[in-house]
Backbone bond lengths (Angstrom), bond angles and torsions (degrees), N, CA, C in turn:
res aa  C-N    CA-C-N  psi(-1)  N-CA   C-N-CA  omega(-1)  CA-C   N-CA-C  phi
1 M - - - 1.455 - - 1.529 108.14 -
2 N 1.332 115.54 129.45 1.461 118.29 179.02 1.532 110.33 -84.31
3 R 1.296 115.00 173.67 1.461 120.35 -174.77 1.531 112.56 -61.44
4 E 1.337 115.91 -42.68 1.466 118.94 -179.78 1.521 111.05 -60.52
5 E 1.328 116.80 -44.75 1.464 120.76 178.75 1.526 111.26 -62.51
6 E 1.331 116.17 -39.65 1.462 120.53 179.42 1.533 111.03 -63.12
7 Y 1.331 116.89 -45.24 1.467 120.36 179.70 1.532 110.58 -61.73
8 L 1.329 116.79 -44.84 1.464 119.99 -179.38 1.528 111.45 -67.44
9 R 1.316 117.14 -38.35 1.470 119.72 177.98 1.522 110.67 -63.90
10 N 1.334 116.43 -42.92 1.466 120.13 178.80 1.527 111.14 -63.77
11 A 1.324 117.15 -39.61 1.469 120.53 177.30 1.528 110.25 -63.35
12 K 1.322 116.83 -42.87 1.462 121.25 178.52 1.527 110.77 -63.32
13 D 1.322 116.87 -43.59 1.467 120.22 178.39 1.528 111.21 -60.58
14 A 1.336 116.35 -44.18 1.466 119.94 179.71 1.528 110.60 -64.12
15 Q 1.331 116.69 -37.68 1.461 120.51 176.93 1.524 110.66 -62.60
16 E 1.319 116.36 -41.56 1.468 119.88 178.95 1.526 111.12 -64.99
17 W 1.323 117.30 -39.26 1.468 120.10 175.54 1.528 110.45 -63.42
18 A 1.325 116.57 -39.25 1.467 120.14 178.04 1.522 110.28 -61.80
19 D 1.321 115.86 -40.50 1.463 119.86 -179.73 1.526 112.25 -63.99
20 R 1.327 116.72 -26.22 1.465 120.82 -178.64 1.529 113.14 -102.81
21 A 1.313 117.51 4.88 1.469 121.25 -175.43 1.526 111.39 -60.40
22 A 1.320 114.24 142.92 1.462 120.46 -178.33 1.532 112.34 -79.29
23 T 1.319 116.59 -27.56 1.468 120.22 -178.47 1.519 109.79 -129.39
24 E 1.308 115.17 160.06 1.468 120.48 177.07 1.537 110.68 -63.70
25 E 1.311 116.81 -36.44 1.472 120.60 178.20 1.530 110.47 -62.18
26 D 1.325 116.70 -44.94 1.463 120.10 177.27 1.527 110.84 -62.99
27 R 1.325 116.30 -41.95 1.467 120.94 179.18 1.523 110.93 -58.95
28 R 1.326 116.61 -46.77 1.476 120.41 179.07 1.524 110.99 -61.84
29 S 1.322 116.45 -40.03 1.472 119.99 179.89 1.519 111.16 -64.06
30 W 1.332 116.96 -44.20 1.460 119.90 179.19 1.528 111.11 -65.82
31 L 1.321 117.10 -37.29 1.463 119.62 178.01 1.524 111.32 -66.34
32 K 1.326 116.85 -34.94 1.465 120.57 176.87 1.531 109.93 -65.14
33 I 1.331 116.43 -39.61 1.464 120.47 177.34 1.533 109.76 -64.64
34 A 1.325 116.74 -45.07 1.467 120.56 178.72 1.528 110.44 -58.95
35 Q 1.315 116.74 -43.36 1.464 120.33 179.62 1.531 110.87 -63.84
36 G 1.323 116.65 -37.52 1.460 120.05 177.19 1.520 111.87 -60.85
37 W 1.338 117.07 -42.85 1.468 120.20 177.44 1.520 110.97 -64.23
38 L 1.331 117.27 -39.83 1.461 119.60 178.05 1.523 111.34 -65.68
39 N 1.319 116.88 -36.81 1.466 120.09 176.82 1.526 110.62 -64.35
40 L 1.341 117.03 -41.93 1.464 120.11 176.43 1.525 110.84 -60.98
41 F 1.321 116.36 -43.66 1.467 121.07 178.09 1.528 110.39 -57.97
42 T 1.320 116.42 -47.85 1.464 121.14 -178.37 1.526 111.47 -62.12
43 R 1.328 116.22 -46.45 1.474 119.84 179.54 1.518 111.28 -64.24
44 W 1.325 116.98 -44.62 1.464 120.46 -177.83 1.522 111.06 -62.35
45 T 1.328 117.47 -46.41 1.461 119.52 -178.61 1.531 111.05 -66.34
46 A 1.328 117.26 -35.84 1.469 119.82 177.23 1.521 110.77 -65.22
47 E 1.326 117.00 -40.71 1.466 120.82 178.63 1.523 111.31 -65.24
48 Q 1.307 117.40 -35.87 1.458 121.33 -179.23 1.519 112.03 -69.77
49 R 1.343 116.79 -29.40 1.467 120.64 177.37 1.512 111.40 -75.91
50 G 1.314 117.17 -22.15 1.456 120.83 -179.66 1.509 111.93 87.45
51 P 1.327 115.55 172.16 1.478 119.45 -178.80 1.529 110.56 -68.37
52 K 1.323 114.49 149.03 1.458 120.36 176.71 1.522 108.76 -80.18
53 P 1.319 116.79 143.42 1.473 119.21 176.68 1.531 110.47 -62.60
54 A 1.304 115.70 146.76 1.462 120.75 179.32 1.521 110.07 -57.83
55 G 1.321 116.31 134.63 1.443 121.65 177.02 1.530 113.90 83.39
56 S 1.328 117.50 0.40 1.469 118.39 -179.98 1.526 109.56 -76.83
57 A 1.300 115.04 146.72 1.469 121.18 179.59 1.518 108.90 -74.71
58 D 1.322 115.96 143.30 1.459 122.02 177.34 1.519 108.47 -96.17
59 P 1.342 118.55 109.77 1.468 119.41 -176.89 1.530 112.83 -68.49
60 D 1.332 117.86 -15.68 1.454 121.54 178.71 1.512 113.35 -89.35
61 A 1.313 117.17 -3.73 1.468 120.59 -176.35 1.503 111.25 -83.05
């Protein structure tokens, strides 16, 4: 399993725990963990693509 797959799997697992949480506080905590994994995934994949050339259009903007 590569790093990207690991980050996404961990985010999915945290989401599933959030779905089964006994309290709203636990649910929010699990969702925060899931979001953290997604942020790591986003940063890692952006770093792997390398810097964008100056003046290039951002298709996500």
